[in-house]
C-alpha positions as CSV (number, residue, x, y, z in Angstrom):
1,X,-118.3,-43.0,70.7
2,X,-121.7,-44.2,69.9
3,X,-122.6,-45.6,66.6
4,X,-124.5,-43.4,64.1
5,X,-127.2,-45.9,63.1
6,X,-128.2,-45.2,67.0
7,X,-127.9,-41.3,67.0
8,X,-129.5,-41.1,63.1
9,X,-132.8,-43.6,65.3
10,X,-133.0,-40.8,67.4
11,X,-132.9,-38.0,65.5
12,X,-136.0,-39.6,63.5
13,X,-138.2,-40.3,66.9
14,X,-137.3,-36.3,67.4
15,X,-138.9,-35.6,64.2
16,X,-141.8,-38.0,64.7
17,X,-142.2,-36.6,68.7
18,X,-142.6,-32.7,67.2
19,X,-144.8,-33.7,64.3
20,X,-147.5,-35.6,66.8
21,X,-147.0,-33.1,69.5
22,X,-150.1,-31.4,69.1
23,X,-152.3,-34.0,67.7
24,X,-151.7,-35.6,70.8
25,X,-151.6,-33.3,73.5
26,X,-155.1,-32.0,71.7
27,X,-156.3,-35.7,72.1
28,X,-154.9,-36.0,75.6
29,X,-156.8,-32.7,76.3
30,X,-160.1,-34.3,74.8
31,X,-159.9,-37.2,77.4
32,X,-159.3,-35.7,79.9
33,X,-163.1,-32.9,79.3
34,X,-165.0,-36.0,78.3
35,X,-167.7,-37.9,81.1
36,X,-168.7,-40.7,79.7
37,X,-166.1,-44.0,79.6
38,X,-167.1,-44.9,76.2
39,X,-166.0,-41.8,74.5
40,X,-162.9,-41.8,76.2
41,X,-161.9,-45.8,75.2
42,X,-162.6,-44.0,71.5
43,X,-160.3,-40.9,72.0
44,X,-157.8,-43.3,73.6
45,X,-157.8,-46.1,70.5
46,X,-157.2,-42.7,68.7
47,X,-154.0,-42.1,70.9
48,X,-152.6,-45.8,70.4
49,X,-153.0,-45.6,66.6
50,X,-150.5,-42.6,66.9
51,X,-146.6,-44.4,66.0
52,X,-144.7,-45.5,69.2
53,X,-142.0,-43.5,68.1
54,X,-143.8,-40.1,68.5
55,X,-144.0,-40.2,72.1
56,X,-141.6,-38.1,74.0
57,X,-141.3,-40.8,76.7
58,X,-139.1,-42.2,74.2
59,X,-136.7,-39.9,73.2
60,X,-133.2,-40.4,75.3
61,X,-130.8,-37.2,75.6
62,X,-127.6,-37.9,74.7
63,X,-124.3,-36.2,74.3
64,X,-123.4,-33.4,71.7
65,X,-120.3,-34.3,70.8
66,X,-120.1,-37.9,71.6
67,X,-123.7,-39.2,71.6
68,X,-123.1,-40.8,75.0
69,X,-127.1,-42.0,76.3
70,X,-125.5,-41.3,79.8
71,X,-124.6,-38.6,82.8
72,X,-125.7,-35.8,80.4
73,X,-125.9,-32.3,82.0
74,X,-128.8,-30.8,81.0
75,X,-127.6,-27.2,80.6
76,X,-124.6,-27.9,78.4
77,X,-125.7,-30.9,76.3
78,X,-122.8,-32.9,77.0
79,X,-121.4,-35.9,79.0
80,X,-120.0,-35.5,82.5
81,X,-116.8,-36.7,81.6
82,X,-116.2,-34.4,78.1
83,X,-117.7,-31.9,80.6
84,X,-115.0,-32.2,82.6
85,X,-112.6,-32.0,80.4
86,X,-113.7,-29.2,78.8
87,X,-113.8,-27.1,82.1
88,X,-110.2,-28.2,82.7
89,X,-109.0,-27.0,79.1
90,X,-111.4,-23.5,80.2
91,X,-113.4,-24.0,77.0
92,X,-116.5,-23.5,79.4
93,X,-117.0,-19.8,80.6
94,X,-118.2,-19.6,83.9
95,X,-117.5,-23.1,84.8
96,X,-114.3,-23.3,87.4
97,X,-112.9,-26.8,88.6
98,X,-113.9,-27.5,92.3
99,X,-110.8,-27.6,94.8
100,X,-110.6,-27.4,98.5
């Protein structure tokens, strides 16, 4: 189980990313439309003045149940070992155990 402080930090980053998403997107579109280099630098400075934690690359996908940051399946939002346990207990409809 991940520490609660780490999970709360991730939630805070997600809120910041959602808050600044449209601003960041519009600034990036402006950079692509402007042709002069000095104007691009000005827009880039505005982009850099946004909070670092508002960048989408700062987000980490975590397991819904345990908060584990690695081996996550996007379709289920679960880490690998939790997914395996749930499939064995028949808690995920449509998922079957492999056998050969």
